[in-house]
All heavy atoms as TSV, in Angstrom:
chain	resi	resn	atom	element	x	y	z
A	1	MET	N	N	0.851	-1.168	-0.079
A	1	MET	CA	C	0.081	-0.107	0.028
A	1	MET	C	C	0.844	1.227	-0.007
A	1	MET	O	O	1.827	1.341	0.954
A	1	MET	CB	C	-1.000	-0.029	1.259
A	1	MET	CG	C	-1.870	1.084	1.227
A	1	MET	SD	S	-3.216	0.786	2.526
A	1	MET	CE	C	-3.216	2.173	3.400
A	2	ASN	N	N	0.644	2.089	-0.868
A	2	ASN	CA	C	1.429	3.384	-1.035
A	2	ASN	C	C	0.630	4.580	-0.485
A	2	ASN	O	O	-0.337	5.002	-1.109
A	2	ASN	CB	C	1.819	3.633	-2.512
A	2	ASN	CG	C	2.877	4.814	-2.768
A	2	ASN	OD1	O	3.263	5.375	-1.724
A	2	ASN	ND2	N	3.229	5.004	-3.859
A	3	ASN	N	N	1.025	5.162	0.659
A	3	ASN	CA	C	0.354	6.151	1.283
A	3	ASN	C	C	1.129	7.500	1.097
A	3	ASN	O	O	2.177	7.526	1.631
A	3	ASN	CB	C	0.077	5.866	2.734
A	3	ASN	CG	C	-0.924	6.945	3.394
A	3	ASN	OD1	O	-1.232	7.907	2.774
A	3	ASN	ND2	N	-1.224	6.759	4.652
A	4	MET	N	N	0.597	8.428	0.422
A	4	MET	CA	C	1.421	9.705	0.109
A	4	MET	C	C	1.157	10.787	1.243
A	4	MET	O	O	1.706	11.787	1.211
A	4	MET	CB	C	0.993	10.323	-1.416
A	4	MET	CG	C	1.415	9.447	-2.401
A	4	MET	SD	S	3.196	9.308	-2.441
A	4	MET	CE	C	3.628	11.023	-3.023
A	5	GLY	N	N	0.093	10.401	2.085
A	5	GLY	CA	C	-0.185	11.472	3.159
A	5	GLY	C	C	-0.698	12.743	2.680
A	5	GLY	O	O	-1.840	12.804	2.094
A	6	ASN	N	N	-0.031	13.610	2.866
A	6	ASN	CA	C	-0.489	15.171	2.639
A	6	ASN	C	C	-0.792	15.405	1.046
A	6	ASN	O	O	-1.399	16.398	0.765
A	6	ASN	CB	C	0.474	16.221	3.021
A	6	ASN	CG	C	0.699	16.216	4.519
A	6	ASN	OD1	O	-0.317	15.779	5.326
A	6	ASN	ND2	N	1.789	16.672	5.071
A	7	TYR	N	N	-0.244	14.567	0.084
A	7	TYR	CA	C	-0.275	14.914	-1.243
A	7	TYR	C	C	-1.359	13.896	-1.884
A	7	TYR	O	O	-1.568	14.127	-3.080
A	7	TYR	CB	C	1.109	14.529	-1.862
A	7	TYR	CG	C	2.088	15.366	-1.272
A	7	TYR	CD1	C	3.228	14.998	-0.471
A	7	TYR	CD2	C	2.224	16.733	-1.694
A	7	TYR	CE1	C	4.139	15.825	0.062
A	7	TYR	CE2	C	3.238	17.562	-1.197
A	7	TYR	CZ	C	4.078	17.066	-0.352
A	7	TYR	OH	O	5.091	17.909	0.106
A	8	ASP	N	N	-2.209	13.186	-1.170
A	8	ASP	CA	C	-3.221	12.283	-1.694
A	8	ASP	C	C	-4.162	13.121	-2.441
A	8	ASP	O	O	-4.672	12.716	-3.573
A	8	ASP	CB	C	-3.946	11.627	-0.694
A	8	ASP	CG	C	-3.084	10.488	0.011
A	8	ASP	OD1	O	-2.106	10.039	-0.670
A	8	ASP	OD2	O	-3.454	10.056	1.105
A	9	ASP	N	N	-4.457	14.450	-2.226
A	9	ASP	CA	C	-5.465	15.107	-2.870
A	9	ASP	C	C	-4.947	15.789	-4.104
A	9	ASP	O	O	-5.765	16.148	-4.968
A	9	ASP	CB	C	-5.972	16.214	-1.974
A	9	ASP	CG	C	-4.932	17.247	-1.462
A	9	ASP	OD1	O	-3.681	16.889	-1.394
A	9	ASP	OD2	O	-5.241	18.421	-1.180
A	10	ILE	N	N	-3.559	15.834	-4.416
A	10	ILE	CA	C	-3.125	16.552	-5.668
A	10	ILE	C	C	-2.287	15.637	-6.451
A	10	ILE	O	O	-1.966	15.959	-7.659
A	10	ILE	CB	C	-2.293	17.668	-5.202
A	10	ILE	CG1	C	-1.038	17.259	-4.516
A	10	ILE	CG2	C	-3.097	18.784	-4.537
A	10	ILE	CD1	C	0.011	18.485	-4.276
A	11	ILE	N	N	-1.943	14.351	-5.973
A	11	ILE	CA	C	-1.028	13.427	-6.736
A	11	ILE	C	C	-1.506	13.120	-8.071
A	11	ILE	O	O	-0.629	12.956	-8.947
A	11	ILE	CB	C	-0.669	12.290	-5.941
A	11	ILE	CG1	C	0.471	11.510	-6.456
A	11	ILE	CG2	C	-1.903	11.324	-5.798
A	11	ILE	CD1	C	1.783	12.320	-6.319
A	12	HIS	N	N	-2.843	13.038	-8.331
A	12	HIS	CA	C	-3.279	12.584	-9.626
A	12	HIS	C	C	-3.795	13.735	-10.476
A	12	HIS	O	O	-4.508	13.536	-11.448
A	12	HIS	CB	C	-4.442	11.555	-9.405
A	12	HIS	CG	C	-3.844	10.243	-8.776
A	12	HIS	ND1	N	-2.948	9.438	-9.447
A	12	HIS	CD2	C	-4.010	9.769	-7.536
A	12	HIS	CE1	C	-2.618	8.517	-8.589
A	12	HIS	NE2	N	-3.293	8.610	-7.429
A	13	LEU	N	N	-3.631	14.995	-10.078
A	13	LEU	CA	C	-4.141	16.167	-10.980
A	13	LEU	C	C	-3.104	16.174	-12.082
A	13	LEU	O	O	-1.940	15.797	-12.184
A	13	LEU	CB	C	-3.884	17.422	-10.064
A	13	LEU	CG	C	-4.967	17.689	-8.891
A	13	LEU	CD1	C	-4.637	18.902	-8.198
A	13	LEU	CD2	C	-6.279	17.505	-9.345
A	14	PRO	N	N	-3.607	16.794	-13.282
A	14	PRO	CA	C	-2.859	16.859	-14.487
A	14	PRO	C	C	-1.625	17.934	-14.249
A	14	PRO	O	O	-1.861	18.825	-13.373
A	14	PRO	CB	C	-3.729	17.318	-15.550
A	14	PRO	CG	C	-5.058	17.892	-14.850
A	14	PRO	CD	C	-5.031	17.189	-13.501
A	15	HIS	N	N	-0.588	17.671	-14.990
A	15	HIS	CA	C	0.522	18.677	-14.899
A	15	HIS	C	C	0.156	20.005	-15.393
A	15	HIS	O	O	-0.420	20.111	-16.465
A	15	HIS	CB	C	1.820	18.035	-15.794
A	15	HIS	CG	C	2.865	18.947	-15.649
A	15	HIS	ND1	N	3.724	19.097	-14.649
A	15	HIS	CD2	C	3.434	19.775	-16.584
A	15	HIS	CE1	C	4.688	19.967	-14.895
A	15	HIS	NE2	N	4.539	20.320	-16.112
A	16	HIS	N	N	0.563	21.039	-14.635
A	16	HIS	CA	C	0.310	22.391	-15.127
A	16	HIS	C	C	0.958	22.943	-16.212
A	16	HIS	O	O	2.201	22.752	-16.309
A	16	HIS	CB	C	0.470	23.404	-13.928
A	16	HIS	CG	C	0.178	24.852	-14.319
A	16	HIS	ND1	N	-0.961	25.477	-14.494
A	16	HIS	CD2	C	1.162	25.810	-14.479
A	16	HIS	CE1	C	-0.725	26.652	-14.912
A	16	HIS	NE2	N	0.494	27.002	-14.903
A	17	VAL	N	N	0.410	23.659	-17.251
A	17	VAL	CA	C	1.103	24.034	-18.418
A	17	VAL	C	C	0.654	25.543	-18.439
A	17	VAL	O	O	-0.396	25.977	-18.671
A	17	VAL	CB	C	0.609	23.351	-19.713
A	17	VAL	CG1	C	1.452	24.034	-20.864
A	17	VAL	CG2	C	1.055	21.939	-19.667
A	18	SER	N	N	1.676	26.413	-18.426
A	18	SER	CA	C	1.476	27.897	-18.411
A	18	SER	C	C	0.825	28.339	-19.761
A	18	SER	O	O	1.450	27.916	-20.803
A	18	SER	CB	C	2.703	28.686	-18.145
A	18	SER	OG	O	2.574	29.914	-18.059
A	19	LYS	N	N	-0.102	29.318	-19.617
A	19	LYS	CA	C	-0.487	29.839	-20.886
A	19	LYS	C	C	0.237	31.153	-21.168
A	19	LYS	O	O	0.240	31.666	-22.178
A	19	LYS	CB	C	-2.067	30.311	-20.655
A	19	LYS	CG	C	-2.930	29.031	-20.551
A	19	LYS	CD	C	-4.365	29.412	-20.269
A	19	LYS	CE	C	-5.238	28.182	-20.104
A	19	LYS	NZ	N	-6.561	28.386	-19.765
A	20	ARG	N	N	0.976	31.713	-20.209
A	20	ARG	CA	C	1.792	32.926	-20.400
A	20	ARG	C	C	3.092	32.663	-20.823
A	20	ARG	O	O	3.683	33.515	-21.667
A	20	ARG	CB	C	1.673	33.613	-18.999
A	20	ARG	CG	C	2.419	34.868	-19.074
A	20	ARG	CD	C	2.408	35.781	-17.759
A	20	ARG	NE	N	0.979	36.384	-17.641
A	20	ARG	CZ	C	0.597	37.084	-16.701
A	20	ARG	NH1	N	1.315	37.212	-15.680
A	20	ARG	NH2	N	-0.568	37.472	-16.756
A	21	HIS	N	N	3.724	31.739	-20.152
A	21	HIS	CA	C	5.252	31.444	-20.587
A	21	HIS	C	C	5.358	30.271	-21.404
A	21	HIS	O	O	4.913	29.182	-21.088
A	21	HIS	CB	C	6.000	31.337	-19.279
A	21	HIS	CG	C	5.818	32.474	-18.169
A	21	HIS	ND1	N	6.477	33.621	-18.490
A	21	HIS	CD2	C	5.164	32.646	-17.147
A	21	HIS	CE1	C	6.182	34.450	-17.611
A	21	HIS	NE2	N	5.380	33.890	-16.715
A	22	PRO	N	N	6.105	30.368	-22.444
A	22	PRO	CA	C	6.377	29.164	-23.292
A	22	PRO	C	C	7.217	28.149	-22.711
A	22	PRO	O	O	8.037	28.394	-21.708
A	22	PRO	CB	C	7.141	29.757	-24.543
A	22	PRO	CG	C	7.752	30.987	-24.041
A	22	PRO	CD	C	6.739	31.590	-22.885
A	23	GLN	N	N	6.998	26.924	-22.935
A	23	GLN	CA	C	7.867	25.774	-22.280
A	23	GLN	C	C	9.326	25.932	-22.539
A	23	GLN	O	O	9.573	26.265	-23.767
A	23	GLN	CB	C	7.348	24.436	-22.643
A	23	GLN	CG	C	7.910	23.412	-21.889
A	23	GLN	CD	C	7.293	22.123	-22.137
A	23	GLN	OE1	O	6.300	21.935	-23.047
A	23	GLN	NE2	N	7.694	21.007	-21.545
A	24	MET	N	N	10.127	25.771	-21.765
A	24	MET	CA	C	11.727	25.967	-21.981
A	24	MET	C	C	12.044	24.688	-22.599
A	24	MET	O	O	11.625	23.561	-22.335
A	24	MET	CB	C	12.395	26.034	-20.562
A	24	MET	CG	C	13.882	26.292	-20.698
A	24	MET	SD	S	14.616	26.369	-19.110
A	24	MET	CE	C	14.000	27.941	-18.433
A	25	SER	N	N	13.075	24.859	-23.575
A	25	SER	CA	C	13.522	23.706	-24.400
A	25	SER	C	C	14.352	22.908	-23.391
A	25	SER	O	O	14.846	23.376	-22.414
A	25	SER	CB	C	14.551	24.269	-25.525
A	25	SER	OG	O	15.682	24.728	-24.972
A	26	MET	N	N	14.457	21.604	-23.735
A	26	MET	CA	C	15.351	20.685	-22.858
A	26	MET	C	C	16.691	21.133	-22.880
A	26	MET	O	O	17.350	21.064	-21.736
A	26	MET	CB	C	15.148	19.342	-23.448
A	26	MET	CG	C	15.482	18.244	-22.507
A	26	MET	SD	S	15.231	16.488	-23.001
A	26	MET	CE	C	13.451	16.556	-23.061
A	27	TRP	N	N	17.245	21.595	-23.952
A	27	TRP	CA	C	18.657	22.125	-23.896
A	27	TRP	C	C	18.880	23.303	-22.936
A	27	TRP	O	O	19.663	23.272	-22.122
A	27	TRP	CB	C	18.981	22.586	-25.315
A	27	TRP	CG	C	20.293	23.219	-25.476
A	27	TRP	CD1	C	20.681	24.628	-25.369
A	27	TRP	CD2	C	21.563	22.515	-25.573
A	27	TRP	NE1	N	22.018	24.718	-25.510
A	27	TRP	CE2	C	22.619	23.385	-25.572
A	27	TRP	CE3	C	21.885	21.255	-25.681
A	27	TRP	CZ2	C	23.880	23.100	-25.828
A	27	TRP	CZ3	C	23.253	20.879	-25.873
A	27	TRP	CH2	C	24.141	21.752	-25.825
A	28	ASN	N	N	17.888	24.282	-23.004
A	28	ASN	CA	C	18.081	25.407	-21.924
A	28	ASN	C	C	17.862	25.005	-20.579
A	28	ASN	O	O	18.477	25.489	-19.643
A	28	ASN	CB	C	17.013	26.386	-22.320
A	28	ASN	CG	C	17.498	27.294	-23.559
A	28	ASN	OD1	O	18.594	27.235	-23.965
A	28	ASN	ND2	N	16.488	27.976	-24.247
A	29	ARG	N	N	16.915	24.037	-20.332
A	29	ARG	CA	C	16.615	23.521	-18.996
A	29	ARG	C	C	17.804	22.817	-18.450
A	29	ARG	O	O	18.285	23.027	-17.301
A	29	ARG	CB	C	15.437	22.580	-18.901
A	29	ARG	CG	C	15.022	22.160	-17.634
A	29	ARG	CD	C	13.619	21.608	-17.713
A	29	ARG	NE	N	13.345	20.932	-16.352
A	29	ARG	CZ	C	13.030	21.484	-15.347
A	29	ARG	NH1	N	13.021	22.801	-15.293
A	29	ARG	NH2	N	12.745	20.779	-14.174
A	30	ALA	N	N	18.442	21.948	-19.303
A	30	ALA	CA	C	19.727	21.330	-18.857
A	30	ALA	C	C	20.851	22.266	-18.545
A	30	ALA	O	O	21.626	22.057	-17.577
A	30	ALA	CB	C	20.186	20.351	-19.919
A	31	ALA	N	N	20.835	23.330	-19.364
A	31	ALA	CA	C	21.941	24.369	-19.057
A	31	ALA	C	C	21.770	24.981	-17.683
A	31	ALA	O	O	22.836	25.481	-17.121
A	31	ALA	CB	C	21.935	25.503	-20.136
A	32	GLN	N	N	20.595	25.135	-17.256
A	32	GLN	CA	C	20.408	25.703	-15.909
A	32	GLN	C	C	21.072	24.852	-14.707
A	32	GLN	O	O	21.576	25.468	-13.701
A	32	GLN	CB	C	18.899	25.827	-15.556
A	32	GLN	CG	C	18.231	26.851	-16.027
A	32	GLN	CD	C	16.857	27.011	-15.655
A	32	GLN	OE1	O	16.130	25.976	-15.204
A	32	GLN	NE2	N	16.316	28.227	-15.432
A	33	PHE	N	N	21.132	23.715	-14.960
A	33	PHE	CA	C	21.584	22.718	-13.912
A	33	PHE	C	C	23.058	22.234	-14.181
A	33	PHE	O	O	23.533	21.449	-13.456
A	33	PHE	CB	C	20.645	21.612	-13.689
A	33	PHE	CG	C	19.341	22.018	-13.363
A	33	PHE	CD1	C	18.205	22.152	-14.321
A	33	PHE	CD2	C	19.022	22.447	-12.109
A	33	PHE	CE1	C	17.006	22.524	-13.900
A	33	PHE	CE2	C	17.683	22.894	-11.691
A	33	PHE	CZ	C	16.748	22.918	-12.567
A	34	ALA	N	N	23.717	22.607	-15.263
A	34	ALA	CA	C	25.000	22.202	-15.528
A	34	ALA	C	C	26.018	22.776	-14.565
A	34	ALA	O	O	25.813	23.891	-14.075
A	34	ALA	CB	C	25.443	22.689	-17.025
A	35	PRO	N	N	27.013	22.072	-14.296
A	35	PRO	CA	C	28.080	22.729	-13.436
A	35	PRO	C	C	28.774	23.840	-14.094
A	35	PRO	O	O	28.760	24.078	-15.311
A	35	PRO	CB	C	29.087	21.471	-13.193
A	35	PRO	CG	C	28.811	20.547	-14.242
A	35	PRO	CD	C	27.428	20.753	-14.724
A	36	PHE	N	N	29.192	24.754	-13.232
A	36	PHE	CA	C	29.801	25.878	-13.650
A	36	PHE	C	C	30.948	26.377	-12.669
A	36	PHE	O	O	30.998	25.886	-11.549
A	36	PHE	CB	C	28.823	27.080	-13.855
A	36	PHE	CG	C	28.292	27.684	-12.436
A	36	PHE	CD1	C	28.812	28.782	-11.856
A	36	PHE	CD2	C	27.260	26.941	-11.837
A	36	PHE	CE1	C	28.414	29.205	-10.654
A	36	PHE	CE2	C	26.791	27.473	-10.543
A	36	PHE	CZ	C	27.292	28.562	-10.089
A	37	ALA	N	N	31.909	27.096	-13.172
A	37	ALA	CA	C	32.932	27.621	-12.368
A	37	ALA	C	C	32.701	28.946	-11.687
A	37	ALA	O	O	32.651	29.859	-12.343
A	37	ALA	CB	C	34.278	27.659	-13.247
A	38	ALA	N	N	32.263	28.908	-10.487
A	38	ALA	CA	C	31.867	30.084	-9.873
A	38	ALA	C	C	33.039	31.047	-9.620
A	38	ALA	O	O	32.847	32.230	-9.656
A	38	ALA	CB	C	31.310	29.786	-8.391
A	39	LEU	N	N	34.161	30.478	-9.427
A	39	LEU	CA	C	35.306	31.325	-9.272
A	39	LEU	C	C	36.372	31.064	-10.444
A	39	LEU	O	O	37.081	30.055	-10.441
A	39	LEU	CB	C	36.206	30.956	-8.028
A	39	LEU	CG	C	35.319	31.104	-6.689
A	39	LEU	CD1	C	36.106	30.557	-5.511
A	39	LEU	CD2	C	35.016	32.627	-6.533
A	40	THR	N	N	36.291	31.994	-11.389
A	40	THR	CA	C	37.100	31.744	-12.613
A	40	THR	C	C	38.612	31.777	-12.220
A	40	THR	O	O	39.066	32.612	-11.514
A	40	THR	CB	C	36.936	32.913	-13.622
A	40	THR	OG1	O	35.569	32.907	-13.870
A	40	THR	CG2	C	37.654	32.665	-14.899
A	41	GLY	N	N	39.352	30.802	-12.606
A	41	GLY	CA	C	40.834	30.639	-12.399
A	41	GLY	C	C	41.155	29.915	-11.149
A	41	GLY	O	O	42.317	29.670	-10.853
A	42	TYR	N	N	40.114	29.533	-10.325
A	42	TYR	CA	C	40.404	28.980	-9.057
A	42	TYR	C	C	41.061	27.587	-9.201
A	42	TYR	O	O	42.011	27.363	-8.454
A	42	TYR	CB	C	39.123	28.817	-8.234
A	42	TYR	CG	C	39.349	28.214	-6.856
A	42	TYR	CD1	C	39.916	28.992	-5.829
A	42	TYR	CD2	C	38.954	26.935	-6.570
A	42	TYR	CE1	C	39.964	28.251	-4.582
A	42	TYR	CE2	C	39.103	26.355	-5.385
A	42	TYR	CZ	C	39.555	27.108	-4.377
A	42	TYR	OH	O	39.701	26.424	-3.108
A	43	GLU	N	N	40.493	26.925	-10.098
A	43	GLU	CA	C	41.103	25.547	-10.297
A	43	GLU	C	C	42.587	25.562	-10.750
A	43	GLU	O	O	43.478	24.843	-10.280
A	43	GLU	CB	C	40.305	24.685	-11.226
A	43	GLU	CG	C	40.733	23.290	-11.328
A	43	GLU	CD	C	39.764	22.423	-12.022
A	43	GLU	OE1	O	38.551	22.759	-12.165
A	43	GLU	OE2	O	40.094	21.261	-12.466
A	44	ASP	N	N	42.921	26.610	-11.747
A	44	ASP	CA	C	44.277	26.706	-12.091
A	44	ASP	C	C	45.111	27.123	-10.923
A	44	ASP	O	O	46.278	26.631	-10.871
A	44	ASP	CB	C	44.358	27.808	-13.178
A	44	ASP	CG	C	43.543	27.378	-14.469
A	44	ASP	OD1	O	43.503	26.035	-14.719
A	44	ASP	OD2	O	43.170	28.264	-15.194
A	45	ALA	N	N	44.664	28.070	-10.100
A	45	ALA	CA	C	45.463	28.464	-8.889
A	45	ALA	C	C	45.832	27.246	-8.035
A	45	ALA	O	O	46.916	27.211	-7.429
A	45	ALA	CB	C	44.877	29.628	-8.136
A	46	ILE	N	N	44.802	26.473	-7.938
A	46	ILE	CA	C	44.944	25.259	-6.966
A	46	ILE	C	C	46.093	24.431	-7.560
A	46	ILE	O	O	46.948	23.848	-6.820
A	46	ILE	CB	C	43.597	24.470	-6.750
A	46	ILE	CG1	C	42.677	25.291	-5.935
A	46	ILE	CG2	C	43.919	23.160	-6.103
A	46	ILE	CD1	C	43.106	25.671	-4.584
A	47	HIS	N	N	46.005	24.053	-8.862
A	47	HIS	CA	C	47.031	23.221	-9.554
A	47	HIS	C	C	48.348	23.827	-9.562
A	47	HIS	O	O	49.356	23.181	-9.229
A	47	HIS	CB	C	46.707	22.993	-10.912
A	47	HIS	CG	C	45.419	22.088	-11.036
A	47	HIS	ND1	N	45.502	20.661	-10.715
A	47	HIS	CD2	C	44.169	22.260	-11.597
A	47	HIS	CE1	C	44.371	20.167	-10.923
A	47	HIS	NE2	N	43.532	21.047	-11.371
A	48	GLU	N	N	48.448	25.260	-9.546
A	48	GLU	CA	C	49.740	25.834	-9.490
A	48	GLU	C	C	50.338	25.761	-8.131
A	48	GLU	O	O	51.493	25.507	-7.884
A	48	GLU	CB	C	49.612	27.292	-9.842
A	48	GLU	CG	C	50.993	28.119	-9.965
A	48	GLU	CD	C	51.869	27.550	-10.960
A	48	GLU	OE1	O	51.502	26.942	-12.145
A	48	GLU	OE2	O	53.103	27.517	-10.735
A	49	SER	N	N	49.520	25.949	-7.149
A	49	SER	CA	C	49.989	25.837	-5.766
A	49	SER	C	C	50.416	24.331	-5.396
A	49	SER	O	O	51.461	24.172	-4.714
A	49	SER	CB	C	48.808	26.224	-4.807
A	49	SER	OG	O	49.211	26.097	-3.466
A	50	ALA	N	N	49.650	23.374	-5.962
A	50	ALA	CA	C	50.127	21.927	-5.760
A	50	ALA	C	C	51.412	21.789	-6.352
A	50	ALA	O	O	52.341	21.038	-5.757
A	50	ALA	CB	C	49.044	21.108	-6.404
A	51	LYS	N	N	51.730	22.210	-7.598
A	51	LYS	CA	C	53.051	22.097	-8.171
A	51	LYS	C	C	54.147	22.715	-7.395
A	51	LYS	O	O	55.098	22.169	-7.270
A	51	LYS	CB	C	53.099	22.745	-9.562
A	51	LYS	CG	C	52.236	22.023	-10.588
A	51	LYS	CD	C	52.258	22.797	-12.011
A	51	LYS	CE	C	51.337	22.183	-12.941
A	51	LYS	NZ	N	51.413	22.984	-14.165
A	52	GLU	N	N	53.848	23.799	-6.880
A	52	GLU	CA	C	54.918	24.577	-5.935
A	52	GLU	C	C	55.243	23.602	-4.768
A	52	GLU	O	O	56.501	23.465	-4.490
A	52	GLU	CB	C	54.424	25.984	-5.540
A	52	GLU	CG	C	54.481	26.925	-6.722
A	52	GLU	CD	C	53.748	28.313	-6.290
A	52	GLU	OE1	O	53.540	28.530	-5.088
A	52	GLU	OE2	O	53.436	28.998	-7.289
A	53	TYR	N	N	54.133	23.177	-4.158
A	53	TYR	CA	C	54.469	22.358	-2.879
A	53	TYR	C	C	55.094	21.057	-3.342
A	53	TYR	O	O	55.949	20.532	-2.551
A	53	TYR	CB	C	53.105	22.110	-2.107
A	53	TYR	CG	C	52.803	23.347	-1.268
A	53	TYR	CD1	C	52.089	24.286	-1.547
A	53	TYR	CD2	C	53.476	23.386	0.024
A	53	TYR	CE1	C	51.804	25.395	-0.716
A	53	TYR	CE2	C	53.201	24.329	0.938
A	53	TYR	CZ	C	52.342	25.476	0.534
A	53	TYR	OH	O	52.212	26.420	1.254
A	54	GLU	N	N	54.705	20.469	-4.425
A	54	GLU	CA	C	55.404	19.273	-4.865
A	54	GLU	C	C	56.842	19.482	-5.013
A	54	GLU	O	O	57.707	18.607	-4.679
A	54	GLU	CB	C	54.754	18.724	-6.053
A	54	GLU	CG	C	53.350	18.065	-5.809
A	54	GLU	CD	C	52.708	17.633	-7.208
A	54	GLU	OE1	O	53.279	17.803	-8.185
A	54	GLU	OE2	O	51.535	17.071	-7.043
A	55	SER	N	N	57.165	20.501	-5.701
A	55	SER	CA	C	58.667	20.813	-5.859
A	55	SER	C	C	59.379	21.083	-4.716
A	55	SER	O	O	60.517	20.682	-4.412
A	55	SER	CB	C	58.852	21.971	-6.930
A	55	SER	OG	O	58.371	23.199	-6.468
A	56	MET	N	N	58.698	21.782	-3.672
A	56	MET	CA	C	59.349	22.052	-2.362
A	56	MET	C	C	59.655	20.803	-1.674
A	56	MET	O	O	60.583	20.520	-1.105
A	56	MET	CB	C	58.419	22.903	-1.537
A	56	MET	CG	C	58.647	24.573	-1.910
A	56	MET	SD	S	57.914	25.529	-0.758
A	56	MET	CE	C	56.212	25.278	-1.119
A	57	TYR	N	N	58.529	19.806	-1.906
A	57	TYR	CA	C	58.739	18.417	-1.152
A	57	TYR	C	C	59.797	17.737	-1.762
A	57	TYR	O	O	60.660	17.051	-1.050
A	57	TYR	CB	C	57.409	17.707	-1.337
A	57	TYR	CG	C	57.414	16.326	-0.648
A	57	TYR	CD1	C	57.309	16.193	0.627
A	57	TYR	CD2	C	57.583	15.137	-1.576
A	57	TYR	CE1	C	57.387	14.960	1.215
A	57	TYR	CE2	C	57.670	14.025	-1.061
A	57	TYR	CZ	C	57.535	13.875	0.434
A	57	TYR	OH	O	57.414	12.563	0.976
A	58	GLU	N	N	59.973	17.666	-3.134
A	58	GLU	CA	C	61.026	16.993	-3.782
A	58	GLU	C	C	62.320	17.438	-3.512
A	58	GLU	O	O	63.312	16.811	-3.353
A	58	GLU	CB	C	60.716	17.005	-5.226
A	58	GLU	CG	C	59.532	16.150	-5.664
A	58	GLU	CD	C	59.141	16.387	-7.160
A	58	GLU	OE1	O	59.775	17.166	-7.835
A	58	GLU	OE2	O	58.139	15.587	-7.509
A	59	GLU	N	N	62.477	18.716	-3.406
A	59	GLU	CA	C	63.736	19.493	-3.026
A	59	GLU	C	C	63.983	19.668	-1.635
A	59	GLU	O	O	65.071	20.121	-1.193
A	59	GLU	CB	C	63.747	20.809	-3.740
A	59	GLU	CG	C	63.600	20.740	-5.222
A	59	GLU	CD	C	63.285	21.969	-5.779
A	59	GLU	OE1	O	63.369	23.181	-5.216
A	59	GLU	OE2	O	63.139	22.105	-7.034
A	60	ASN	N	N	62.981	19.208	-0.678
A	60	ASN	CA	C	63.087	19.355	0.737
A	60	ASN	C	C	63.450	20.807	1.092
A	60	ASN	O	O	64.316	21.183	1.861
A	60	ASN	CB	C	64.113	18.439	1.276
A	60	ASN	CG	C	63.956	18.171	2.745
A	60	ASN	OD1	O	62.872	18.425	3.364
A	60	ASN	ND2	N	64.986	17.599	3.475
A	61	THR	N	N	62.612	21.838	0.591
A	61	THR	CA	C	62.891	23.122	0.828
A	61	THR	C	C	61.695	23.851	1.360
A	61	THR	O	O	61.371	24.972	0.873
A	61	THR	CB	C	63.426	23.845	-0.350
A	61	THR	OG1	O	62.420	23.763	-1.579
A	61	THR	CG2	C	64.762	23.341	-0.883
A	62	PHE	N	N	60.953	23.218	2.316
A	62	PHE	CA	C	59.732	23.866	2.849
A	62	PHE	C	C	60.216	25.173	3.647
A	62	PHE	O	O	61.110	25.075	4.238
A	62	PHE	CB	C	59.019	22.792	3.810
A	62	PHE	CG	C	58.308	21.795	3.060
A	62	PHE	CD1	C	58.869	20.510	2.934
A	62	PHE	CD2	C	57.093	22.053	2.314
A	62	PHE	CE1	C	58.070	19.446	2.401
A	62	PHE	CE2	C	56.433	21.136	1.795
A	62	PHE	CZ	C	56.889	19.888	1.651
A	63	PRO	N	N	59.369	26.164	3.594
A	63	PRO	CA	C	59.641	27.376	4.382
A	63	PRO	C	C	59.385	27.166	5.844
A	63	PRO	O	O	58.450	26.333	6.234
A	63	PRO	CB	C	58.695	28.333	3.852
A	63	PRO	CG	C	57.594	27.682	3.187
A	63	PRO	CD	C	58.197	26.285	2.774
A	64	LEU	N	N	60.173	27.553	6.688
A	64	LEU	CA	C	59.975	27.374	8.142
A	64	LEU	C	C	58.961	28.517	8.568
A	64	LEU	O	O	58.830	29.524	8.140
A	64	LEU	CB	C	61.343	27.749	8.802
A	64	LEU	CG	C	62.415	26.671	8.545
A	64	LEU	CD1	C	63.720	27.021	9.222
A	64	LEU	CD2	C	62.064	25.321	8.971
A	65	PRO	N	N	58.233	28.115	9.568
A	65	PRO	CA	C	57.226	28.903	10.234
A	65	PRO	C	C	57.721	30.064	10.858
A	65	PRO	O	O	58.780	30.082	11.426
A	65	PRO	CB	C	56.303	28.003	11.113
A	65	PRO	CG	C	56.997	26.697	11.177
A	65	PRO	CD	C	58.052	26.740	10.223
């Protein structure tokens, strides 16, 4: 038995289609949820920092605190 509780009264209603706004294309809808780089260049900075620390590790030249 599947009990939806609070949604029993609306679960079988037809899907709403707006008369005012056209339906968004599947391409545009997918673009809304696609990952994006919020901080441009952040990933490059992380990789550059990692390279610097790797070279310090290999050369045993860590800066003293």
